[in-house]
C-alpha positions in Angstrom: 0.1 0.1 -0.1 1.3 3.7 -0.7 0.0 7.0 -0.2 -0.6 8.9 -3.9 -0.5 12.6 -3.6 -2.5 14.5 -6.9 -2.5 17.9 -7.6 -5.8 18.7 -9.4 -5.7 21.3 -12.0 -3.5 20.2 -14.8 -3.6 16.5 -13.7 -6.9 15.6 -13.5 -8.6 18.1 -14.9 -7.5 21.3 -17.5 -5.3 23.8 -16.4 -7.4 26.8 -16.6 -5.5 29.4 -15.0 -7.4 30.1 -12.5 -11.3 29.7 -14.0 -12.0 26.5 -11.8 -15.5 26.5 -12.7 -14.6 25.6 -16.3 -12.2 23.1 -15.9 -13.2 20.3 -17.7 -11.9 16.5 -16.0 -9.5 14.1 -17.6 -11.8 10.9 -16.8 -9.4 8.4 -17.9 -7.0 9.5 -15.5 -9.6 9.7 -12.7 -10.9 6.3 -13.2 -7.4 5.3 -13.6 -6.5 7.2 -9.6 -10.3 5.4 -8.8 -8.7 1.8 -9.2 -5.9 2.4 -7.1 -7.8 3.4 -4.4 -10.1 0.1 -4.8 -6.7 -1.7 -4.3 -6.3 -0.3 -1.1 -3.8 2.4 -2.1 -4.3 6.0 0.4 -5.4 8.8 -2.1 -4.9 12.5 -1.3 -6.0 15.3 -3.6 -4.0 18.6 -3.2 -4.3 22.0 -4.5 -3.0 25.7 -4.2 -5.7 27.1 -5.0 -6.3 30.5 -3.3 -3.0 30.5 -2.7 -2.9 34.3 -3.8 -5.7 35.2 -3.8 -6.5 34.2 -0.4 -10.0 32.7 -1.5 -11.5 29.5 0.1 -11.9 26.7 -2.5 -12.1 24.3 -0.3 -16.3 23.9 -1.0 -16.2 24.1 -4.6 -13.2 21.7 -4.9 -15.1 19.2 -2.9 -18.6 19.2 -4.5 -16.3 18.9 -8.4 -14.5 16.2 -7.0 -17.6 14.7 -6.2 -19.0 15.4 -9.6 -16.9 13.7 -11.5 -16.6 10.8 -9.7 -13.3 11.1 -7.9 -12.5 8.6 -5.0 -10.0 9.6 -2.1 -9.0 9.6 1.3 -8.4 13.6 1.6 -8.8 16.5 -0.1 -6.0 19.6 1.0 -5.3 22.9 0.2 -1.7 22.9 0.0 0.6 20.2 0.3 1.1 17.1 2.3 3.0 14.2 2.8 3.1 11.0 0.9 5.0 8.8 -1.1 4.9 9.8 -4.8 3.8 13.1 -5.6 1.8 13.4 -9.5 1.1 17.1 -10.8 2.3 19.2 -13.8 4.9 20.4 -12.8 7.3 17.9 -10.3 6.9 14.6 -11.5 5.1 15.4 -14.5 1.8 13.8 -14.8 2.2 13.4 -18.7 5.3 11.1 -17.7 3.5 9.5 -15.8 1.8 5.8 -17.1 -1.6 7.8 -17.1 -3.5 7.2 -20.2 -3.1 10.1 -23.0 -6.1 12.5 -22.3 -7.7 14.4 -25.5 -10.6 16.9 -24.6 -11.5 15.9 -28.4 -14.0 12.6 -28.8 -12.4 9.5 -27.8 -10.6 6.9 -30.0 -10.7 3.4 -29.3 -6.9 3.7 -29.3 -6.7 6.0 -26.4 -7.7 3.8 -24.1 -5.7 0.6 -25.9 -3.0 2.7 -25.1 -3.5 2.9 -21.5 -4.7 -0.7 -20.8 -1.2 -1.7 -22.3 0.5 0.6 -20.3 -0.6 -0.1 -16.7 1.2 -4.1 -16.7 3.7 -3.3 -18.5 4.4 -0.7 -16.2 4.3 -2.7 -13.2 6.4 -5.5 -14.4 9.0 -3.4 -15.3 8.3 -1.9 -11.6 8.8 -5.7 -10.5 12.1 -6.3 -12.5 13.8 -2.7 -11.0 13.4 -4.5 -7.6 14.8 -7.9 -8.9 17.4 -5.7 -10.5 18.8 -4.2 -7.5 17.9 -7.2 -4.7 21.3 -8.3 -4.1 19.9 -11.6 -2.1 18.1 -12.5 -5.5 21.8 -11.9 -7.3 23.1 -14.5 -4.6 20.4 -16.7 -4.7 21.0 -17.2 -8.5 24.5 -17.5 -8.3 24.2 -20.5 -5.7 21.7 -22.1 -7.8 23.6 -22.2 -10.6 27.2 -23.5 -8.7 24.3 -25.9 -7.4 23.0 -27.2 -10.5 26.8 -27.1 -12.2 27.8 -29.5 -9.9 25.1 -31.4 -10.4 25.6 -32.3 -14.3 29.3 -32.6 -13.1 28.3 -35.4 -10.9 26.1 -37.0 -13.9 22.8 -35.7 -12.3 20.1 -34.2 -13.1 18.3 -31.2 -12.6 14.3 -31.7 -11.7 11.3 -29.0 -12.4 8.5 -29.3 -11.0 5.0 -26.5 -10.8 1.1 -26.2 -11.2 -0.8 -24.9 -13.6 1.5 -22.1 -15.3 3.9 -23.2 -13.4 3.9 -26.4 -14.8 3.7 -24.8 -18.6 7.1 -22.9 -17.0 9.1 -25.6 -15.4 8.5 -27.5 -19.1 9.7 -24.4 -21.2 12.9 -24.2 -18.5 13.6 -27.9 -19.2 13.8 -27.4 -22.5 16.2 -24.7 -22.6 18.3 -27.2 -21.2 17.6 -30.0 -23.3 17.7 -28.6 -26.4 20.0 -25.4 -26.1 19.2 -21.5 -24.9 22.3 -19.4 -26.1 25.1 -21.6 -27.0 24.7 -24.7 -29.2 26.7 -27.5 -26.6 26.0 -30.5 -25.3 22.5 -31.7 -24.6 22.0 -31.0 -20.0 20.0 -33.9 -18.3 16.6 -32.4 -17.3 13.1 -33.2 -16.6 10.0 -32.2 -15.6 7.6 -33.9 -13.1 3.8 -34.8 -14.1 4.8 -34.5 -17.9 4.1 -38.2 -18.5 0.0 -38.2 -18.8 0.1 -42.2 -17.5 2.0 -41.5 -14.2 0.2 -38.2 -13.7 -3.5 -39.5 -13.8 -2.7 -42.8 -12.5 -0.9 -41.3 -9.0 -3.5 -39.1 -9.1 -6.5 -41.6 -9.3 -4.9 -44.0 -7.1 -3.3 -41.3 -4.1 -4.2 -38.3 -4.7 -3.3 -35.2 -6.7 -1.1 -33.8 -3.5 1.1 -36.8 -4.3 1.8 -36.4 -8.8 4.8 -35.3 -8.0 6.5 -37.0 -5.0 5.8 -40.2 -5.6 7.3 -39.7 -9.5 10.3 -37.9 -7.6 10.9 -40.9 -5.2 11.1 -42.6 -8.5 13.6 -41.3 -10.5 16.2 -38.5 -7.9 18.8 -39.6 -6.2 21.2 -37.0 -4.1 23.6 -36.0 -7.3 20.3 -34.4 -8.6 19.1 -30.6 -8.0 15.3 -30.0 -7.8 13.8 -26.6 -8.9 10.4 -26.2 -7.8 7.6 -23.4 -9.0 5.3 -21.9 -7.1 4.0 -18.9 -7.4 1.6 -18.5 -4.0 4.0 -21.2 -2.4 1.4 -22.9 -1.2 0.3 -25.7 -3.8 0.2 -28.4 -1.5 2.0 -31.0 -3.9 5.5 -29.1 -4.4 4.7 -28.7 -0.1 5.0 -32.2 -0.1 7.4 -32.6 -2.9 10.0 -30.4 -1.6 9.5 -31.6 2.3 10.5 -35.2 0.2 13.2 -33.2 -1.3 14.8 -32.3 1.9 14.0 -35.2 4.0 16.3 -37.1 1.4 18.8 -34.2 1.5 18.8 -34.3 -2.5 19.1 -30.2 -3.2 16.3 -27.9 -3.9 15.5 -24.5 -4.9 12.0 -22.4 -4.8 11.1 -20.2 -7.3 8.2 -18.2 -5.5 6.4 -14.8 -5.4 6.8 -11.9 -2.2 5.2 -13.9 0.1 6.8 -17.2 0.0 3.2 -19.0 1.5 3.5 -22.0 3.8 7.3 -22.8 1.9 8.8 -19.7 3.4 9.6 -22.0 5.7 12.6 -23.2 3.3 14.1 -19.4 3.4 17.2 -20.2 2.4 16.3 -22.0 -0.6 13.7 -19.7 -1.9 14.0 -17.2 -4.3 11.0 -14.6 -3.9 9.6 -12.5 -6.7 9.1 -9.0 -5.3 5.1 -9.0 -6.3 1.8 -10.6 -5.3 0.5 -10.5 -8.7 0.1 -14.2 -10.4 1.2 -13.1 -14.5 4.4 -10.4 -13.1 5.6 -13.6 -10.9 5.6 -16.5 -13.4 6.6 -14.0 -16.2 9.8 -12.9 -13.3 10.4 -16.4 -13.3 11.0 -17.2 -16.6 13.3 -14.7 -17.0 15.6 -15.7 -13.8 15.0 -19.1 -15.4 17.0 -17.8 -18.5 19.5 -16.3 -16.6 20.0 -19.5 -14.2 20.3 -21.5 -17.6 23.0 -18.9 -19.4 24.9 -19.8 -15.9 24.6 -23.2 -15.5 25.7 -24.5 -18.9 29.9 -24.7 -18.5 
């Protein structure tokens, strides 16, 4: 949760140079701020109206915001404290991730421009956090060294994941088996659950929680390395799999999201993406997986 501070004139409405009653709202921007409000962030509006004339514009501005459908927690005449200030003079509102606003009739492309900008902005924000996180860099190095040692000892790399993470596990397995950046020998890697006969038989006879663990018991040894992907850290079959690897002292690592879920008990084995957004976590897992693959090839 953050506290966002938004100027009014020139940011969420036209700058009318003192003729505030004539200001037309930028509805797309107001709708976007309302979404921030609905997501639990603190929204404050501020205005310098009346700062030079001494007139009190509070009630008028309050009714104006109500008319425009703006959601907020506080309206301040002056400048309040906050984490992020968006106005037309400081952090220029035209350079933020607001949709392009035109007072002429809207085009479909204007809304589409905004729709694609927001998720890209959120993705880049997470990647910047990953980029500057020293612990993540250390974990990537540790995981890469463990995989190199596994290959040197004639062991294999074992991936596992659910849903989208199941597809990501297969994707990363293919990078090792086929090739990534360099044309080199195939590296031994496998994704648990890709044998549909195993998957359905184990799921039917033992339960969904065992679909990875039983296969793992059959093929894994202490020369191997397990990479488990779980955006929430709460998938029962992944938890049971990791517990099995831990009990058998088989090296393992977990790629997960910001919280780590129930798998947070293995803190030193976790590589946590600083996001709660499943899609962004999965996108980041692929990026991290590619980096690990690149650094595990030699």
